[in-house]
N, C-alpha and C positions, 0 to 999 in steps of 0.2 A: 590502521583502518581495517575494519572487518569487511572482507570482500568474498562472500561465499560463492561457490559454484551453484548452478541450478539445483543439483542434487542435495547439496548441503543445506541450502535454503529451505527446500521442501522437507527434508528430514527434520530440520529445526521446528518448522510449523507443526508437522505431524507429532513429533515427540512432545512438544509443548502442550498440544491439545490432549495427548494421552496423559501427561502428568496432571493437567488441570482436572480431567475427569476422574483420575485416581486419587485426587486430593493430596498429591505430593507437593513439597515445597518448590516454589518457582523463584528463579532469579528475576531481578527487575525487568529485563527485556522479555523474558518468558511471560511474566505476569501481564505486561502490556500487550503482548501478542495474544495471550489467552483472552484478554478483555476484548480485543478486536474480533477474535473468532466468535466470541459470544454474541457480538452484534451482527453476525452473519450466519444465522441458522441454516440458510440455504446451502452452506458449504460443509456443515458438520459431517454429513455422510462421506464426503470426499476425504476429510482428514481422519475419519475413523476407519477407513478402508484403504490403507496405504498400498497393499498388494495390487489393488485394482487401479489406483489413480496416481501413484507416485511417479511413474514414468510416462504418463499420458501427455500427449501434445494437444494443445488447445488451438483451434483454428478460428480466429475472429471472423474470417470471411464466411464461416459457417454459423455465425451467431453464438459461438462459444466464448464464455468468459473464463479466463484462467484464474481459479480461486487462489492459487499460490502467488501469482503475480499481483493480484488484487490486494492480498494481505501485505506483501512486501512493499507495495506502493503506500499503503496506509502507514507502515512503519517508517518509510522514508519521509513522509510528510510529517509524522510525529517528531522525528529528529530535526527536520528543518525548522519546525515551529519552536522547538525547545531551545535552539541556538540562534534563531532568526537568520538563517542562511538559506537562500540568498537574503540579503538584508531587505526587510520589508515584508517578507512572507508571513511573519507573525501578525502584522497589522492587517494584511489581507484576510488571514484566517479569522481574526476578530470581527472584521466587517462582514465577512461571509457567514459567520456563525450567527450574527445578529440578523442578517437578512433571511437566512434559511431556518432560523430558530433551532438549529441543531449543529453541534460540532461535527457529527458524523456526516450529515448531509453536506456541510461546508467542505469537508475533506473529499467527498466524492466529486464535488465540482472542481476542487483543486486538482484532483487526479486527472481530469480531462486536460487541464493545462500542462500538467507534468508530462502526460502522454504526448501532447502536441510538441513540447520542447524536445523530447526524446526522438520522436518521429522526424522532426526537422533535422536534428543532428545526424541521424542515420541516413536520411535522404541526401544530405549534402556532404556527408563524410567529415563532419566537423565535431568539435566538442559541444556538449549541451550548452546552450546560451540562456543564462538566467533571465535576460531581458525579454525573451520570448515568453517564458513562464510567467514573469511578473506582469507583462503587458496583457497576457491572456486573462489573468486574474482580475486586472483592472476592469475588464469588459464584462465580467460575470455579474449578472443581476438576478 
């Protein structure tokens, strides 16, 4: 199982974007990451300026979105969908894609549920509970 540190994950994203912009050959995971970055032009300046942003802490209580976390959540959801884990996530993705008319928008809504599951686990000091994740997605309209 690939379990990068925060710094390793950030370097992976930064280096992948550098490679895409330079026209270098990408591995499949890098290509997927580059495609996701392309869908987020609001983050391009962050990934193109690692000296300024690589070590930045993002405070959601100040309205800041962490672009690195956002991309890693997209990658997590892509993996979940590809292997249908937790079981049923692929069906939710299909339903949400039809409802929101966009795979990308569906993933953003799924991200809300993924965040809720993680927050609940942190709050209670437990392992992430996929039933929280799936229940949340059932209620998305």
